[in-house]
N, CA and C of each residue as an Amber inpcrd file, in Angstrom:
protein
   225
  14.4110000 -28.2580000  12.5800000  14.7800000 -27.2120000  11.6930000
  15.5340000 -27.7720000  10.5710000  15.1760000 -27.3970000   9.3780000
  15.8220000 -27.8380000   8.1860000  16.9750000 -26.7410000   7.8710000
  18.1530000 -27.1790000   7.6260000  19.2410000 -26.2410000   7.3260000
  19.7600000 -26.5890000   5.9140000  19.7540000 -25.5760000   5.0630000
  20.1180000 -25.7010000   3.5970000  21.3090000 -24.7970000   3.2870000
  22.1030000 -25.0860000   2.4070000  23.0840000 -24.2290000   1.9170000
  22.7590000 -23.8250000   0.5340000  22.7940000 -22.4830000   0.2580000
  22.5020000 -21.8940000  -0.9810000  23.5800000 -20.8910000  -1.3550000
  23.7910000 -20.7490000  -2.6170000  24.7390000 -19.8490000  -3.1280000
  23.9780000 -18.6460000  -3.7570000  24.7170000 -17.6350000  -4.1350000
  24.1480000 -16.4620000  -4.7700000  23.3180000 -16.8720000  -6.0040000
  22.0680000 -16.3180000  -6.0680000  21.1580000 -16.6350000  -7.1090000
  20.4930000 -17.9560000  -7.1250000  20.6680000 -18.7160000  -6.0090000
  19.9900000 -19.9020000  -5.8070000  18.8540000 -19.6950000  -4.9130000
  17.8130000 -20.6640000  -4.8890000  16.6690000 -20.4280000  -4.1930000
  16.1860000 -21.7360000  -3.5760000  15.1530000 -21.5370000  -2.7090000
  14.3300000 -22.7460000  -2.1650000  12.9600000 -22.4320000  -2.4070000
  12.1160000 -23.4920000  -2.4200000  10.6990000 -23.3490000  -2.5590000
  10.0400000 -23.9150000  -1.3380000   9.0400000 -23.1410000  -0.7870000
   8.3110000 -23.5570000   0.3410000   6.8750000 -23.8550000  -0.1120000
   6.3870000 -25.0540000   0.0620000   5.0830000 -25.3910000  -0.4450000
   5.0510000 -25.2370000  -1.9560000   3.9060000 -24.8920000  -2.4950000
   3.7880000 -24.7750000  -3.9140000   3.9010000 -23.3720000  -4.4590000
   3.9260000 -22.4160000  -3.5240000   3.9090000 -21.0320000  -4.0950000
   4.7340000 -19.9610000  -3.3340000   5.7310000 -20.4420000  -2.5650000
   6.6800000 -19.5100000  -1.8970000   8.0780000 -19.8440000  -2.3090000
   8.7770000 -18.9000000  -2.9010000  10.1880000 -19.0230000  -3.3060000
  11.0520000 -18.0130000  -2.6150000  12.1590000 -18.4520000  -1.9420000
  13.0950000 -17.6590000  -1.2530000  14.3980000 -17.7160000  -2.0230000
  14.8840000 -16.5410000  -2.4680000  16.1530000 -16.5560000  -3.2720000
  17.2080000 -15.7760000  -2.5670000  18.5260000 -16.2090000  -2.7670000
  19.6320000 -15.3970000  -2.2150000  19.9100000 -14.3870000  -3.3300000
  19.7620000 -13.1090000  -3.0190000  19.9470000 -12.0330000  -3.8910000
  21.3360000 -11.3930000  -3.8350000  21.8770000 -11.3240000  -2.6520000
  23.1550000 -10.6880000  -2.4750000  23.7700000 -11.1840000  -1.1610000
  25.1620000 -11.3370000  -1.2440000  25.9430000 -11.7270000  -0.0450000
  26.9850000 -10.7370000   0.0980000  26.9930000  -9.9240000   1.2530000
  27.9720000  -8.8710000   1.4940000  28.4700000  -9.0420000   2.9340000
  29.6320000  -9.5100000   3.0810000  30.1780000  -9.6990000   4.4430000
  29.3740000 -10.7580000   5.1970000  28.8690000 -10.3690000   6.3380000
  28.1010000 -11.3090000   7.1810000  26.6020000 -11.1250000   6.9020000
  26.2420000 -10.3470000   5.9210000  24.7600000 -10.1730000   5.5950000
  24.3750000 -10.8740000   4.3300000  23.2280000 -11.4050000   4.3170000
  22.6930000 -12.0710000   3.1430000  21.3790000 -11.3820000   2.8920000
  21.1700000 -10.9970000   1.5640000  19.9200000 -10.2970000   1.1980000
  19.0830000 -11.4040000   0.4680000  17.8360000 -11.5810000   0.9930000
  16.8960000 -12.5710000   0.4060000  15.7580000 -11.9710000  -0.2670000
  15.2990000 -12.5640000  -1.3040000  14.0900000 -12.1910000  -2.0520000
  13.0960000 -13.1860000  -1.7860000  11.8800000 -12.7410000  -1.4880000
  10.7570000 -13.6750000  -1.1860000   9.6410000 -13.4520000  -2.1080000
   9.2400000 -14.4490000  -2.8710000   8.2600000 -14.4230000  -3.8640000
   7.0690000 -15.2740000  -3.3260000   6.0280000 -14.5290000  -2.9030000
   4.7960000 -15.2170000  -2.3150000   3.5490000 -14.5370000  -2.7300000
   2.4570000 -15.3230000  -2.7300000   1.1620000 -14.6770000  -3.0210000
   0.7950000 -13.5810000  -1.9930000   0.0820000 -12.5550000  -2.4220000
  -0.2910000 -11.4820000  -1.5250000  -0.9560000 -11.8510000  -0.2950000
  -1.7090000 -13.0180000  -0.3470000  -2.4190000 -13.3590000   0.8660000
  -1.5620000 -14.0360000   1.8900000  -0.3400000 -14.2610000   1.5750000
   0.5980000 -14.7700000   2.5740000   1.3880000 -13.6150000   3.1620000
   1.3750000 -13.4190000   4.4190000   1.9670000 -12.3070000   5.0710000
   3.4240000 -12.7040000   5.3990000   4.3690000 -11.8760000   5.0230000
   5.8320000 -12.0610000   5.2350000   6.3390000 -10.9530000   6.0660000
   6.8530000 -11.2730000   7.2760000   7.4520000 -10.2730000   8.2600000
   8.8100000 -10.6550000   8.6390000   9.6570000  -9.6950000   8.8920000
  10.8900000  -9.9810000   9.6050000  10.4360000 -10.4810000  11.0330000
  11.2750000 -11.3180000  11.6440000  10.8340000 -11.9630000  12.9010000
  10.6280000 -10.8880000  13.9820000  11.5280000  -9.8810000  14.0630000
  11.3280000  -8.8890000  15.1490000  10.0180000  -8.0660000  14.9690000
   9.6540000  -7.8580000  13.6530000   8.3480000  -7.1840000  13.4410000
   7.1750000  -8.0490000  13.8560000   7.2600000  -9.3480000  13.4690000
   6.1690000 -10.3380000  13.8160000   6.0380000 -10.3700000  15.2880000
   7.1380000 -10.4820000  16.0170000   7.0450000 -10.5670000  17.5460000
   6.4150000  -9.3110000  18.0740000   6.7600000  -8.1260000  17.5260000
   6.2100000  -6.8780000  18.0530000   4.6280000  -6.9010000  17.7780000
   4.2770000  -7.3700000  16.6590000   2.7950000  -7.3820000  16.3430000
   2.1060000  -8.3130000  17.3220000   2.6930000  -9.4940000  17.5790000
   2.1120000 -10.4570000  18.4990000   1.9210000  -9.7930000  19.9520000
   2.9380000  -9.0200000  20.3560000   2.9200000  -8.3880000  21.7090000
   1.8710000  -7.3710000  21.7740000   1.7920000  -6.5880000  20.7160000
   0.6880000  -5.5570000  20.5800000  -0.6450000  -6.1870000  20.6700000
  -0.8840000  -7.3120000  20.0040000  -2.1030000  -8.0050000  20.0100000
  -2.4590000  -8.5700000  21.3790000  -1.4490000  -9.1300000  22.0720000
  -1.5960000  -9.5420000  23.4810000  -2.0120000  -8.4500000  24.4220000
  -1.3960000  -7.2930000  24.2770000  -1.6470000  -6.2210000  25.1340000
  -3.1060000  -5.6250000  24.8050000  -3.4350000  -5.5390000  23.5000000
  -4.8230000  -5.1480000  23.1670000  -5.8970000  -5.9850000  23.7370000
  -5.6130000  -7.2760000  23.7400000  -6.5620000  -8.2980000  24.1610000
  -6.8050000  -8.1290000  25.6850000  -5.8650000  -7.5860000  26.4250000
  -5.9550000  -7.4400000  27.8940000  -6.5970000  -6.1680000  28.2840000
  -6.8450000  -5.2670000  27.3570000  -7.5090000  -3.9750000  27.7180000
  -8.8710000  -4.1760000  28.3010000  -9.2440000  -3.5730000  29.3030000
 -10.5710000  -3.7310000  29.9190000 -11.3510000  -2.3900000  29.7230000
 -12.4350000  -2.4350000  29.1400000 -13.2610000  -1.2800000  28.9330000
 -14.5360000  -1.4190000  29.7050000 -14.7630000  -0.5180000  30.6540000
 -16.0200000  -0.5850000  31.4290000 -17.2020000   0.0830000  30.6700000
 -18.1910000  -0.6920000  30.4320000 -19.3440000  -0.1200000  29.7740000
 -20.3710000   0.2750000  30.7510000 -21.1420000   1.3570000  30.4580000
 -22.1870000   1.7420000  31.3670000 -23.3310000   0.6980000  31.4370000
 -24.0320000   0.6840000  32.4980000 -25.0860000  -0.2710000  32.6180000
 -26.1030000  -0.0650000  31.4690000 -26.6660000  -1.1700000  30.9680000
 -27.6260000  -1.0300000  29.8740000 -28.8530000  -0.1990000  30.3030000
 -29.1660000  -0.2590000  31.5430000 -30.3470000   0.5440000  32.0180000
 -30.0570000   2.0510000  31.7960000 -28.8540000   2.5100000  31.9290000
 -28.4950000   3.9020000  31.7350000 -28.5840000   4.3190000  30.2470000
 -28.4700000   3.3620000  29.4180000 -28.5500000   3.6620000  28.0040000
 -29.9690000   3.6310000  27.4230000 -30.7890000   2.9170000  28.1230000
 -32.1670000   2.9020000  27.6250000 -32.9970000   3.9120000  28.2680000
 -33.5230000   4.8290000  27.4430000 -34.3190000   5.9250000  28.0120000
 -35.7470000   5.5800000  27.8620000 -36.5390000   5.7330000  28.9370000
 -37.9050000   5.5360000  28.8900000 -38.6570000   6.8500000  28.5460000
 -39.5540000   6.7950000  27.6150000 -40.2900000   8.0160000  27.3020000
 -41.6420000   8.1400000  28.0790000
């Protein structure tokens, strides 16, 4: 893990096209601004983890399909 110190209105660059800026510091909270292309998804970690859990649960759903013979009607 890389640990950096930044002050208000300072930023870091990730790769060629993501910039993270310190927008506000209030008590023990830091407000960050993230400038990234639309195709790069940016989530708070707790939201990202919830999405991953939902995806895992959805992948485990089992749907029973009727036999193909029941779907094919002979005339």
